[in-house]
C-alpha positions as CSV (number, residue, x, y, z in Angstrom):
1,M,43.9,42.2,68.6
2,T,44.5,40.0,65.4
3,G,46.4,41.0,62.2
4,G,46.4,44.7,63.3
5,L,42.6,44.9,63.6
6,T,40.7,46.1,66.6
7,S,38.0,43.8,68.0
8,P,35.1,45.7,66.3
9,E,37.1,45.6,63.0
10,A,37.6,41.9,63.4
11,E,33.9,41.4,63.9
12,K,33.1,43.4,60.8
13,E,35.6,41.4,58.8
14,R,34.1,38.1,60.0
15,G,30.6,39.4,59.1
16,L,31.8,40.3,55.5
17,D,33.3,36.7,55.2
18,L,30.0,35.2,56.5
19,M,28.1,37.2,53.9
20,N,30.4,36.0,51.0
21,Q,30.2,32.5,52.1
22,S,26.4,32.8,52.4
23,S,26.1,34.2,48.9
24,F,28.1,31.4,47.5
25,S,26.1,28.9,49.5
26,T,22.9,30.5,48.4
27,S,23.8,30.1,44.8
28,N,24.7,26.4,45.3
29,C,21.5,25.8,47.2
30,L,19.4,27.5,44.5
31,S,21.1,25.5,41.8
32,S,20.7,22.3,43.8
33,A,17.1,22.9,44.7
34,E,16.2,23.7,41.0
35,E,18.0,20.6,39.8
36,K,16.1,18.4,42.5
37,Q,12.9,20.0,41.5
38,T,13.6,19.2,37.9
39,E,14.4,15.6,38.7
40,T,11.2,15.3,40.7
41,S,8.6,16.8,38.3
42,G,10.3,16.8,35.0
43,L,9.4,20.5,34.5
44,R,11.3,23.9,34.7
45,P,8.5,26.5,35.3
46,S,9.9,30.0,35.8
47,S,7.4,30.6,38.6
48,Q,8.9,27.8,40.7
49,R,12.4,29.2,40.2
50,C,11.3,32.6,41.4
51,F,9.6,31.1,44.5
52,N,12.8,29.2,45.3
53,R,14.8,32.4,45.1
54,L,12.4,34.3,47.3
55,N,12.4,31.5,49.9
56,L,16.1,31.2,50.0
57,C,16.7,35.0,50.2
58,F,14.2,35.3,53.1
59,Q,15.9,32.4,54.9
60,V,19.4,33.9,54.4
61,N,18.2,37.1,56.0
62,E,16.9,35.2,59.0
63,S,20.1,33.3,59.3
64,F,22.2,36.5,59.5
65,K,20.0,37.7,62.4
66,Q,20.4,34.4,64.2
67,N,24.0,33.9,63.2
68,S,23.2,30.3,61.9
69,H,24.6,28.4,59.0
70,I,23.0,28.7,55.6
71,W,23.6,25.0,54.8
72,D,21.0,24.0,57.4
73,L,18.3,26.1,55.5
74,G,19.5,24.8,52.2
75,E,19.1,21.2,53.2
76,I,15.6,22.0,54.5
77,E,14.8,23.8,51.4
78,R,15.7,20.8,49.2
79,G,13.8,18.4,51.6
80,I,10.5,20.4,51.5
81,P,9.5,19.7,47.8
82,A,10.3,16.0,48.3
83,G,8.1,16.0,51.4
84,W,5.4,17.9,49.9
85,S,5.5,15.5,46.9
86,A,5.2,12.6,49.3
87,V,2.1,14.1,51.0
88,S,0.4,14.7,47.6
89,G,1.3,11.2,46.4
90,A,-0.2,9.8,49.6
91,C,-3.4,11.6,48.9
92,N,-3.5,10.3,45.4
93,F,-2.9,6.8,46.7
94,A,-6.0,7.1,48.9
95,E,-8.0,8.0,45.8
96,E,-6.5,5.1,43.8
97,L,-7.4,2.6,46.5
98,R,-10.9,2.7,45.0
99,H,-9.6,1.5,41.6
100,V,-7.0,-1.1,42.6
101,T,-8.9,-4.0,41.0
102,S,-9.7,-2.3,37.8
103,R,-6.4,-0.4,37.1
104,Y,-3.8,-2.3,39.0
105,H,-5.1,-5.9,39.1
106,G,-5.5,-5.9,42.7
107,S,-1.8,-5.0,43.4
108,Y,-1.5,-2.3,46.1
109,L,2.3,-2.1,45.4
110,R,1.7,-1.1,41.8
111,A,-0.9,1.5,42.9
112,L,1.6,3.0,45.4
113,N,4.4,3.1,42.9
114,A,2.1,4.8,40.4
115,C,1.4,7.6,42.9
116,L,4.9,8.0,44.5
117,E,7.2,6.6,41.7
118,L,9.1,4.6,44.3
119,R,11.6,3.2,41.9
120,K,12.8,6.7,40.9
121,R,12.6,8.5,44.2
122,S,12.9,6.1,47.1
123,F,16.6,6.7,47.8
124,L,16.3,10.4,47.3
125,F,13.3,10.7,49.6
126,L,14.9,8.7,52.3
127,L,18.1,10.6,52.1
128,L,16.4,14.0,52.3
129,C,14.2,12.9,55.2
130,G,17.3,11.8,57.1
131,V,19.1,15.1,56.5
132,A,16.1,17.1,57.4
133,Y,15.6,15.3,60.6
134,L,19.2,15.6,61.7
135,H,19.1,19.4,61.1
136,L,15.7,20.0,62.6
137,K,17.0,18.4,66.0
138,E,19.3,21.4,66.4
139,S,17.7,24.3,64.4
140,D,15.0,26.8,64.9
141,R,11.6,25.5,64.0
142,R,10.6,28.9,62.6
143,D,12.7,28.4,59.6
144,L,10.8,25.2,58.7
145,I,7.4,27.0,59.2
146,I,8.4,29.8,56.8
147,V,9.6,27.4,54.1
148,C,6.4,25.3,54.5
149,F,4.3,28.4,54.3
150,C,6.0,29.5,51.1
151,Q,5.5,26.0,49.7
152,L,1.8,26.2,50.6
153,L,1.4,29.6,48.8
154,N,3.2,28.0,45.8
155,F,0.6,25.2,45.8
156,V,-2.5,27.4,46.5
157,F,-1.8,29.8,43.7
158,D,-0.7,26.9,41.4
159,L,2.5,28.5,40.5
160,E,4.0,25.1,39.4
161,H,1.3,24.6,36.7
162,P,3.1,23.9,33.5
163,S,2.9,26.1,30.4
164,A,1.0,25.0,27.3
165,A,4.2,24.2,25.5
166,E,5.4,22.0,28.5
167,L,2.0,20.2,28.6
168,S,2.2,19.6,24.8
169,E,5.6,18.1,25.3
170,M,4.5,15.8,28.2
171,Y,1.5,14.6,26.2
172,E,3.6,13.8,23.1
173,R,6.4,12.0,25.2
174,N,3.9,9.9,27.1
175,N,1.4,9.2,24.3
176,C,-1.4,10.8,26.4
177,N,-3.5,11.9,23.3
178,V,-3.8,8.4,21.7
179,A,-7.0,7.3,23.3
180,Q,-8.9,10.5,22.9
181,G,-7.8,10.8,19.3
182,L,-8.9,7.2,18.5
183,A,-12.2,7.7,20.2
184,W,-13.0,10.8,18.3
185,S,-11.8,9.3,15.0
186,Y,-14.0,6.3,15.6
187,Y,-17.1,8.5,16.2
188,V,-16.7,11.1,13.4
189,G,-15.4,8.7,10.9
190,Y,-17.7,5.7,11.4
191,L,-20.3,5.6,14.2
192,K,-21.7,9.0,13.3
193,F,-22.6,7.7,9.9
194,I,-24.0,4.2,10.7
195,L,-25.8,4.6,14.1
196,P,-28.5,7.1,13.0
197,G,-30.0,4.8,10.3
198,L,-29.2,1.5,12.1
199,K,-32.8,0.7,13.2
200,D,-34.2,1.4,9.8
201,R,-31.7,-1.0,8.2
202,I,-32.7,-3.6,10.8
203,R,-36.4,-3.2,9.9
204,E,-35.5,-3.7,6.3
205,F,-33.5,-6.8,7.2
206,N,-36.4,-8.2,9.2
207,Q,-38.9,-7.9,6.4
208,S,-36.9,-10.4,4.2
209,N,-35.7,-12.5,7.0
210,S,-38.8,-13.7,9.0
211,H,-38.2,-11.1,11.7
212,L,-35.1,-12.7,12.9
213,L,-34.3,-9.7,15.2
214,N,-37.7,-9.7,16.9
215,C,-36.9,-7.7,20.0
216,E,-36.7,-4.1,19.4
217,K,-34.9,-3.3,22.7
218,T,-31.8,-5.1,21.2
219,W,-31.8,-3.2,18.0
220,K,-28.4,-1.6,18.7
221,L,-24.8,-1.9,17.6
222,H,-23.2,-4.0,20.3
223,I,-19.5,-2.8,20.4
224,L,-17.0,-5.2,22.0
225,I,-14.2,-3.6,23.8
226,P,-11.6,-6.0,25.3
227,L,-9.2,-4.2,27.6
228,S,-6.5,-6.5,26.3
229,C,-7.1,-4.8,22.8
230,D,-6.8,-8.3,21.2
231,V,-9.2,-8.0,18.3
232,C,-9.8,-11.2,16.3
233,D,-11.1,-11.2,12.7
234,D,-13.4,-14.3,13.4
235,L,-15.5,-14.2,16.5
236,Q,-16.2,-17.9,16.2
237,T,-12.5,-18.7,16.9
238,V,-12.9,-16.7,20.2
239,D,-16.0,-18.5,21.3
240,S,-17.6,-21.5,19.6
241,H,-21.1,-20.4,20.8
242,I,-21.0,-17.2,18.6
243,H,-21.9,-17.8,14.9
244,F,-22.1,-15.4,12.0
245,I,-25.5,-15.2,10.4
246,K,-25.8,-12.4,7.9
247,N,-25.0,-8.8,7.1
248,L,-27.4,-6.0,7.3
249,P,-28.2,-4.1,4.2
250,E,-25.3,-2.0,3.2
251,L,-25.1,1.7,3.8
252,N,-23.5,3.6,0.9
253,M,-22.3,7.2,1.2
254,D,-20.0,9.6,-0.6
255,V,-17.1,10.1,1.9
256,A,-13.8,12.0,1.4
257,G,-13.8,11.7,-2.4
258,I,-15.0,8.1,-2.4
259,K,-18.2,7.6,-4.3
260,K,-20.8,5.3,-2.6
261,R,-18.4,4.1,0.0
262,S,-19.9,0.9,1.6
263,Y,-20.5,0.3,5.3
264,K,-21.5,-3.1,6.6
265,N,-22.6,-4.5,9.9
266,S,-22.9,-8.2,10.8
267,I,-25.5,-10.1,12.7
268,Y,-24.4,-12.9,15.0
269,G,-26.2,-15.7,16.7
270,I,-25.1,-16.4,20.4
271,L,-26.0,-19.8,21.9
272,G,-27.1,-19.6,25.5
273,E,-26.8,-22.3,28.2
274,N,-30.3,-23.5,27.4
275,K,-29.2,-24.0,23.7
276,E,-31.4,-21.1,22.7
277,K,-30.1,-18.7,20.2
278,H,-30.1,-15.0,20.6
279,F,-29.3,-12.6,17.8
280,C,-27.8,-9.2,17.7
281,V,-25.7,-6.8,15.5
282,M,-22.2,-6.9,16.9
283,E,-18.6,-6.0,16.2
284,Y,-15.2,-5.0,17.8
285,A,-14.2,-1.4,18.3
286,T,-11.6,-1.3,15.4
287,P,-9.4,1.4,17.0
288,L,-8.3,-1.1,19.6
289,R,-6.2,-2.8,16.9
290,S,-4.1,0.3,16.6
291,L,-3.4,0.3,20.4
292,F,-2.4,-3.4,20.2
293,A,-0.1,-2.8,17.2
294,M,1.5,0.1,19.0
295,S,2.3,-2.1,21.9
296,Q,4.0,-4.6,19.6
297,D,6.1,-1.9,17.7
298,E,9.3,-1.0,19.6
299,S,9.5,2.4,17.9
300,A,6.2,3.4,19.5
301,A,7.7,3.0,23.0
302,F,4.1,1.7,24.1
303,S,4.3,-0.7,27.0
304,Y,1.6,-3.2,28.1
305,Q,0.7,-0.9,31.0
306,D,0.4,2.1,28.6
307,R,-1.9,0.0,26.4
308,L,-4.2,-1.0,29.4
309,E,-4.5,2.6,30.5
310,Q,-5.2,3.9,26.9
311,A,-7.8,1.2,26.4
312,K,-9.7,2.3,29.6
313,L,-9.3,6.0,28.6
314,F,-10.7,5.0,25.1
315,C,-13.8,3.5,26.8
316,R,-14.3,6.6,28.9
317,A,-13.8,9.0,26.0
318,L,-16.0,7.0,23.6
319,E,-18.9,6.8,26.2
320,E,-18.7,10.6,26.8
321,I,-18.7,11.3,23.1
322,L,-21.7,9.1,22.4
323,Q,-23.6,10.5,25.4
324,R,-23.3,14.0,24.0
325,S,-24.3,12.9,20.5
326,K,-27.9,13.6,19.5
327,Y,-27.5,11.2,16.5
328,C,-26.6,8.1,18.4
329,S,-29.1,8.0,21.3
330,G,-30.5,4.5,21.9
331,C,-28.5,2.9,19.0
332,Y,-25.4,1.5,20.7
333,R,-24.2,-0.5,23.7
334,L,-20.7,-0.7,24.9
335,I,-19.6,-4.1,26.1
336,V,-16.3,-3.7,28.0
337,Y,-14.6,-6.7,29.5
338,D,-11.2,-7.8,30.8
339,D,-10.2,-11.1,29.0
340,S,-6.5,-11.0,29.9
341,E,-6.7,-13.7,32.6
342,E,-10.0,-15.3,31.6
343,N,-9.8,-19.2,31.1
344,D,-13.5,-19.8,30.4
345,K,-13.7,-20.6,26.6
346,H,-17.3,-19.3,26.5
347,F,-16.6,-16.2,28.6
348,L,-17.4,-13.8,25.7
349,S,-20.7,-15.3,24.8
350,K,-21.8,-15.2,28.5
351,T,-20.8,-11.6,28.7
352,I,-22.7,-10.6,25.6
353,L,-25.8,-12.5,26.8
354,R,-25.6,-10.9,30.2
355,H,-25.8,-7.5,28.5
356,M,-28.7,-8.5,26.3
357,E,-30.6,-9.8,29.4
358,Q,-30.0,-6.4,31.0
359,E,-31.4,-4.7,28.0
360,L,-34.6,-6.8,28.1
361,Q,-35.0,-6.1,31.7
362,E,-34.9,-2.3,31.4
363,E,-38.4,-0.9,31.8
364,Y,-37.7,2.5,30.1
365,T,-36.0,3.5,26.9
366,M,-32.5,4.4,27.7
367,D,-31.8,8.1,27.2
368,E,-28.1,8.5,26.2
369,K,-28.2,12.2,25.4
370,Y,-25.7,14.4,27.1
371,E,-27.4,17.0,29.3
372,G,-25.0,19.3,31.1
373,S,-22.2,17.4,32.9
374,I,-22.3,13.7,32.5
375,H,-21.6,13.3,36.3
376,N,-24.6,15.2,37.2
377,A,-27.1,14.3,34.4
378,E,-30.1,12.3,35.4
379,S,-30.6,9.9,32.7
380,N,-31.0,6.1,32.1
381,G,-27.9,6.0,29.7
382,T,-26.0,2.9,28.7
383,Q,-23.6,1.8,31.6
384,L,-20.2,0.2,31.0
385,L,-20.3,-3.3,32.4
386,I,-16.9,-4.7,33.2
387,S,-16.7,-8.3,34.3
388,G,-15.2,-8.7,37.7
389,S,-14.3,-5.0,38.3
390,D,-15.8,-1.5,38.4
391,H,-16.4,0.9,35.6
392,P,-13.4,2.5,33.8
393,M,-12.9,5.9,35.1
394,S,-10.6,8.9,34.3
395,L,-7.0,8.2,35.4
396,H,-6.4,11.8,36.5
397,S,-6.3,12.2,40.3
398,F,-7.3,15.6,41.5
399,G,-4.8,17.6,43.4
400,Y,-4.9,17.8,47.2
């Protein structure tokens, strides 16, 4: 007998106190879980908040039955998203191992940090793992199974998928649309005009220049794409084995209110190791200048790593656009190379000649027309040749 209450009444009073404390704890757990989820993903999807509430309510009900403490479940609930994020990051890391050389310059630590964001989450992840381990030693494993099951349902039904507004904000904040925009602008504002009639202008040039470009297999626009985005105005300053010869006949078109706008393309001679000169139409991909300028401007918030990733995405996007184009088939060749750590002063001329030799060795005319999915199409399309690494691929890792 305590405070005038019988034993059953005392038990009832303690049950009400437990319920009030649990409700208060549930609110705190819910708030903490949502804050932790926001810190982890940077998003606040309403579906995630609903699932958090359902998970916690179900756990509170079980805790009443077992007369356990809600704080155990709250700690587990906060630890599960971090644990699931770690598993997903490990799967992404397994995928990125294929591209360590091309994307991370051979650094496995940089690849791991890109998948798990160790700098931001390492302390939080270790803390939550420690708390979860201490509580699981003394708690019922069924609670953990329930929480994991709810988290799996969340993943399977993609309830954490951000809304269109949130995606737009992410892309704008991280400059994710830069490469695609530059690639499309380069195509619709330039390549789509000059590539269809390029071979006719080369024929016209040959008639008055003793058939200087005598090999028809190299009658293409060779587009130089350095991943450093360092575009020079004079190619001879980059490599003394490259010399300007002449310009092709001008292409004049009425564009955007400009009457007879002039487009020019230049012919260069490349000196080989045997002192023999090879000739081709060649130029840099001019949009790379924009990427380089953005990385030099503090207001753009565009780092070196951002520039490298966007340069690779630009290559990928431009290749896909040109493969789909029915106007540009067989009229271009993308020469992608990494010159950031290259000490050979004739590296560029050797890279260009290697591409030209590959063109001469091809037995069939390359079909660069897009048919269905580019990953499944059977064609002899132009391949990106990157010196010392594999081809640039999409930076997106699929979910696991």
